[in-house]
N, C-alpha and C positions, 0 to 999 in steps of 0.2 A: 231417483234414477239408480238402477242397479248396475254395478260394473265389477270387473274382476281385474285387479291390478297385480295380483301375485304372479300372474303369468309374465307380465311385463318385467317385473323385477327378476324373476328366475331366468328369463330369456337373456336379459342383459348380463346376468351373472354367468350363465353357462355358455352363452353364445349359441349360434345356430350351427348345426352340422353342415359341412360343405356339400355333401351329397344327400340333401335333405329328402329326396324322393327315390333314390335308387336302392334296390335291395343290396345289402352288403354281404360279401362272402364271409362265412364264418372262418375263424382262424384255428379253431379247435373243435373236437367232437362235442365237447360240453356245450360250446356256444351254439353249435348246429342244432342241438336238441332243446335249448332253453331260451334262445333269443332270436328275434327276427325284426327287420326294419319295416315298420308299418307307420307311416306318418298319419297322425290323427290331427286334423285341422280344426281349430277352435274359432267359431264365428259367433257374433252377437247380432248386430243389425245388418240386414241387407235391404237397403232402401236409399232413396235420395233425401238427404237431410236438408230440410228447408230453412231451419233456424241455424245459421252459421255461427251464432253466439253460443250454441250448445256444444262446447268443445268436447265434452265427455262423449256425447253421442257421435259426434263427428269422428272422434278417435276410434270408436268401436264399430264404425260402419264401412261397408263397401256398397257400391251401387249394384242393382240387378244386372246391368250391362257387364260390369266387371265379373260378377259371379258366373254369368253364363259363359263368358270367355274362359274362365277357369275350368268349368265343366267340359268345354270343348277340348281344351288341352289335355285334361285328364284322360279323356277317351281317345284322343288322337295318339297319345303316347303310351297307350296300353295299360293304364291303371284300372284296377277293378275296385269300385267303391263297395265297401262292406259295412254292415252294422257293427257297432262296438261289441255287441253280444257274441259275435262270431270270432272275436280275437282269442278267447281262451282255447277254443278248439284248434285254431291255426297254430298257436304256440305249443300246444301239447302233442301235435302230430306233424312231423316234418313232411308227410305226404300231402299236406294241405298247402305247401309252400311252393306251388308251381306258378304263381302269378305275382304281379306287382300290386299289392293291396294299398288302399288308402281309405280312411274313414273321415267323413264330413260330419262335424258335430256342431250343434247350435244350442247355446245356453239361454235359459230363462223363459222361453215360450212366448216371445214377442209376436205381435199380430203380423208383422211383415214376413214371418216364416210362411204363413198361410197365403198372404197376398202376393208375395214376390218370389220366395224360394220354391214353394210347392209347385207352381206352374212350370218352373224351369226343370226341376227334377223329374216331373212327369214327362216333359217334352223329350228329355234325354234318357229316361228310364234308369235313373241312378238312385242308389240308396243313400239315406241320411239318418242320423240319430238326433232327436230333439229332446233335450233335458228340460222337464217341466216343473214348475212350482204350483202344485194343485190349488192352493189358496189364492193365487193370483189370477187364475183362469177366469175370463169374463171381465176382468178389470180393464181400465183404460190402458190401451197400448198392448194388451195381451190377447192371445187367442181365446175364443170361446170354446166351451166343451163340444159344441156341434162341429166347429172347425177341426178340433183335435180328433174327433171321431172320424171325420172324413180323411184325414191324413193317415190315421191308423188303418182304416179300411182299404186304403190304396195298396197296401203291402210294400210300399217304398220307404216308409218311415218307421223306425224303431223309436218308441218313446222310453225315456229313462227318467229317473227321479232326481230332483235338485233340492230336496227337503220340502216341507210343507209351506215354509214362509221365508225361503232364502236365508236360512239361519246361519250365523257364523259359528261353526260347530266347536271350535276350540275355545270359544270365548263365553260359552253359556254353560249352565248347569248340565252335568253329564246325563242326568235323567231326561232332561228336555231335549238334549241333542239326540239321544237314543230314540225318543219318540218322533222327532223330526225326520230321522232317517227311516225308521221302520214304517211309520204311518203313511209317509208319502208314497211308498211302494204299494201299500194296501189300498190306499185311496185311488191311485191311478189304475190299478188292476181292476178294481170294482167299477169305476166310472166308465172304463173303455173296454172292458171284457178282454183284456190282453195281459200277458205276462210281462213283468218288468224285471229285467236282468241287470241293467247297468245304472250306475250312480255317478253324479258329478258333484264335487265338493264346491259349495258356494265360495267364491273368492279364493279358491284354492286352499282353504283351511282344512288341514287334517293332521293327525298325529297317530301314534300306535293305538291309542284308546278308540279314536274315531274309526280307524280301519277295522278294528274288531267289531264295532257296532255294525258297520256295513256288512261284514261277513255274516254276522249272526242274524241279520235281517233277511238274508237269503239272496243277496246280490252275488253275481258271479264275476263282476269286474267293476272298477271305478276309474274315472279319469281325473287327473290332477291338472294343475297349471304349470307343472315343471316342464321346462323346454327340452325337446329332443324327439327322436323317432325310433330308437331301438327299444322295442318292447320285450319284456322277459316274463317268464312264469312267475318269478319272484315279485314282479311289480304289477300283477294283475289288479291290485287294489290301489295303485297310484300310477296308472298308465300315463306316459308322457304325451303332451300335446304341443302343437306349434300354432301360435296365434297368427291369424291369416295375414296381418299386416307386416309380418316379419320376414317375408321372403317374396321374391319375384317369381310368379308361376312360370313365366316365359323362360327364365334362365334356369330355374331349379328343376323343372320337370324334364327328365332325361329319357 
């Protein structure tokens, strides 16, 4: 079972921002041009967990009913869901900052993205970003290549890379890490005839060397598991995310 606990640790350490969904007024001209509040929500499973003894899965899951309620609130309160690949342009041009933006991200490429998430995002016509592990596609509990092609063709889903094998990038040989990063991009682009711009660090593992590998591979952004919502030009390769279980949508969406 794959999981990411770095986010849990960082969220506990950093705490959640009080105004987790509201655009924050910049206090200086420098802030106005280099940072902007864009909550990036991190999801794993969206399903009804039948095995209540599977505590790991239970802890990483929300139900489709809950997810649909979150989408309704996002729309009712004026938030515009965007792809992660759109964030660099928003941060580099203040003219793009006329809306309240939010990004919905899903790690690992689990089958329930196709069976439970995809019907809901189609129903409400919202964008999402799915980070895939190419060598896991078609495996038990993961999307098939045909399902991924369907979500790509919809125009509502950006696919990003999550390495070839969910590799722990700071713990393996640097040459292997570099191949995991660069080849996952190439494989996904070839398989689904689409450009891959964004990367997600498995289990939130990254350092300066890994960031340079991501840049050199041609990605324009990467998401981390560090908690927060204030995104900056300087953090394009370790964008902050908020784990879905760490705030109440009803209370936090303003």
